[in-house]
N, C-alpha and C positions, 0 to 999 in steps of 0.2 A: 295077198299075192306072197307067194312065197319066194324066196330069194337065195339065190346060190352065193357064196362067196366068189369074188374075182379075185383069185388067189394072187396074180400077179403085182396086185399094190400092196401086198403084204412083203414089201420090198425088204431083202436080207440087210441087216445092219452091216455097214463095211461095205457094200457092194459097189456104190458110187465111187468110195475113195480109190478104189482100185481104177478107177478110170483116169486119175491124175499120173499112175505109174507110167514111166517111160517118156513123158512131156516135159521137154526143156523149157520150164516155165520162166527162166530168168533171161533167156534169150530167144525170142521167137523171130525167126528169118521169114522175112515175107516173099511170097511167091511172085517174081519180077515186079510189076507196078501195082499189083493189088495190095491194098485199096491205095488207088489215086484220087477217090472223089467222096463225097459223103454217102453212108449206108442207109438204108431204109426198112425198119424192123414194122411188118404189118403185124397189129394185136387185134385179136379176133372179138375182142370183148370191150365193154363200154370203159370210159375214162374213170377213175377212181376206183376200180374193182382190182381184185388180187392179181389178174393178167397184168395189168396197166401198172401197177406199182411194181411187179416182178421186173418189167421191161425197163421203167423209169430208173431202178436201182442199177441197173447193168449201163445205162446210157454213157454215164460218165467213165467207168472204167473201161467200158469197151473202146470209146473215144480216144482216152488216153493211149491204150496200148497200141492201137492201130494207125492213131496219128491224123483220122479224119473225123469227122462230125457224125455221130449216129441218130438219127430221126427217127421218131417214133408216130405212126400214123394209125389212127383207132379206127376201126371197122367192124363194130357191133352189128347184131342182128341173125336172125334164123338160128340162134343157138350155137352160133360161132361157123357158121356157113356162108354167110354173105360176104365173108372177108377173101373169099377164095378166088374169086374172079380175077379179082385183080393182082393177086398172087401169081396165078397161072398164067397172065399175060406179061409179065415182067421175065426178060431176059434171064437165062441160067447162067449168070455171070459173078454168083455172090453178093450182089449191091441190094438185093431185095431178100429179106430173111423172114420167114413166117414165124409167129410166135402162137401157139395154142398150147393144147394139154391132152388129156386123157380122152376126150371129145373125138379125137381124130380115130382112134381105134373104134369106138362104139357108133360112131355116126358112119363110118367106111362100114361095118358089118351090117348096120340096119339100111343100109343103101342110100343114107341120106347125102353121102357125098361118093364120089367114085376114086380119090386120091389114096391110094393105098400109103399107110404112114412110113413104111422102108421101102416101098419098090419104086412108088411114083415121086418119093421125096429122099433127101438123105438126112437122117438124125444128126444134129449137132451136140445138143446137151440138153440134159434137164436141170434147172436150176431152182427149181422149189418142189420140195413133196409136202403136202400140209394135209392133217386128218382133217376131221369135220367135227362142227359143235353145235348145239342147240342153244340159241338166246332169246331172253323175252325182254319187255319192256319194265325196267325199275318200280313204275308207277303201277303197274298191272296187280292190284291187291289179290285177285284171284289166285297169283303163283307166287307172291313175293311177299314176305312178312319179315319186318325187321331188317331190311335190306338186304335178306338171304332168298334166294330164289330156288323153290323146290321141285323139281323135275316130277316127285311124288304127287305134288297138286295138279301139274299139268296130266299126267296119267289119270287121275281120278276124274279130272274133269272132262278128258275125251272120251272116258268110258262112259259117263253120266249123259254125254251130250253127243252121240255118234255121228260122225261126219261133220262135227261144227267146229271143231278145233281149226283154225286158219294158219297154215303153214306160209311162209314165203319163202321162195323156191324158186329154182332156175330149171330150165327146160333141158336138163343135162343129164345123160344116163346114169352118171355116178350119183348124184345127189337123190335122183328119183330111187335107184335100186336100194341106196342107203336107208332112204324115208321109208321104203318098203319095207326093210329089213326090221328097222325102229317099231313100226306099225305091227309087224308080223309078231316079235318077240314080246311086246307089251301088249299087246291085244287090244287094240282101236284103231278106229280110221279118221282120218283127217279128209279135209280139203285143201289141197295145194294150191296155191296161184303162183303162176310162176312170171317172172319178171327178166329180160334181158340185162337192161341197166342197173348195175350194183346201187346206185343212190335211190332208186325206186324199191328194190329189194330192201333195202336197210330201213329206209324212209317209213317203209309201210308198217314196220314193228315199232319203231321210233315215235312215231306220229299216232300209235295206238288203232291203226286200221285193222291190222291182222294180228295175231296172237304169238306166234313164235317164227324164230327166223332160224333157216337152216344156213351155215355158213362155217368158212375156214377160220379159226380165230385170228390168224394175222390179219386178215382183211378189215376186219372190224375192232381190232385191238383199240383204235384210236377213240372210237364212240365208247366202249367198255369203260376205257380211262377217263372218259368225259362223264360217266354217269348215264350214259343215254341208252345202254343196253345191260343185260345180266346174262353171264353166262348159266344156263341153265342144267345142260347135259354134254359130258364129253364122250363122244362115241369113239371109244378106244380102250384097249384092254386096262389101262391105268389111268389114274388123274391125270391132267395135264399140270406140269410144273407151274405155270404161267397161272392157272386155276386153280390152285390147290385144294380148295372147299369145295369144288363142283364135282358131283359124283359122275363117276364113269359107268357105261355099260357093263366093262368088264369087272373090274375091281368090286362094284357096289351093287350091280345087278345079276351077275354071273351070266351074261351073254358071252357064249365061245365063239367069236368070230372074228376072222382077221378083215378089219374096215376096210374100205376102199377109199383110197387117197387122191386128193386132187394133187395132178402132176402140170407144170407149166414147163413148157420146152419149146425148142428152136429147131427149124427145118430150113435147108435149101433145097433146090430142085435138084433131082437124082442127077440129070447130066451136067450139073455145075462140076467145072475140073477140079479133079482129085488132089491137086496142091493147094486150091481154094479150100476145100473142104477140111484137109488136114490142117492148114492155118487156123480156120476157124473154130477147129476144136480145142487148137492148143491156146488161142485167145481167149475163149469162153471159160476155160478152166482159170487162167490165170485171173483174170476180170472178177470170177465167182471168190478166189482165193483172198482177193486183197482186203484191206482193214475198212474199206469204207462199205463194200458188199457184206463182209461178216457182220458188220455193225447193225446194218439194216436186217439182216435174217434173225438177229436176237432179238431188235426191238420189235420185229413183226412176229415174234414166235415161231418163226419158221427153223428154227433148230431143234423141235420137238422129235424129229427123225430127220435122217441123213438126206439132203435135199441135192446133192450133185450126182449126176451120173452123166459119163460122156459119150462120144459117139456110139462106140463098140456096145455099151451096156445098154444104152438106150434105144438102140436096134433092137436087142434081144427083148427087152422089157416091152415095146410094142407089138413084136411079132406075137410073144406070148398073149399079150392083151387081145388082139386081134380073133386068136383061136379061143381064147377063154370067153369073151364077150359072145362069141357065136353060141358056145355051149349054153350059155346062161339065157340068151334071146331065145332060143328054141326051147329051153326047158320051161320059161314064162310064157310063152305062146307071144313073144314079141316078134315084129317084122324082122327077116333077115335077108339078106341081097340073094338073088335068085343064084348066082352061081357059088355059093356058100349051103345051099340048103342042101 
């Protein structure tokens, strides 16, 4: 499958930092009596995964700034769609916030959901931008020798056994398109096994049931540090500093491609009062910049690229993403919603 670049996600360095401009982070004035009770963030993916970790890292800082408890509710399933009915039924009052990601653009374009990410919703903030890597089991002697994982050995095995390399993945457009690009460039085919639950996705490779895991480095860094997974390929122009010995698609193999990035973001309903939207925009910026959250980003290797984009920049990113995914899906013969054909 020939995959074109979704260039929206080759996000310009520094763009997100501009999102802090003009926000008085030291003194954020509440709009009336909002919030006066706990706020709920609906997470569209399972516990323990990257989205869950991203929200958990923001809960404390957000609660401290707003003076109310911020709760997290996980609603996984359907590749990030099963969470939407609960969110849609909630009032547009700022007390229910949706956490999702780049799938909001791709699933709108495919028709898997009807919520436009910037028309039916108002973007508040992107707090994680993460590149992707491939991981193997450290005990898999097909790909690992002397504690060092070799992508060349993975490629050789895949070419010698067409369609038999099992990849643990998730049924989300970003990962599927990325895996398609990797297969196309290196000239092999795989069997992709899809999991919604992060623990199952990681465990399939840790337990030796599947061969390779596609995942964002920060999501599995603790498993790497525990010796349960080994990075084998950075899907990035340069090697990741956190995995300096792991070869990269660009620097080591010459793949000239702007990789797709995992984006984790927050929305409210579009008809939420504007003063509440503005308040949340400022609050998320302040929470993101706090020492505790910055330590989380560093610990989870989420500082590889700039990870913050405020409401204005996030709106542009997702408007561009909708248009770009439509072009990509049409070019690759994938389903596109009727009103975009």
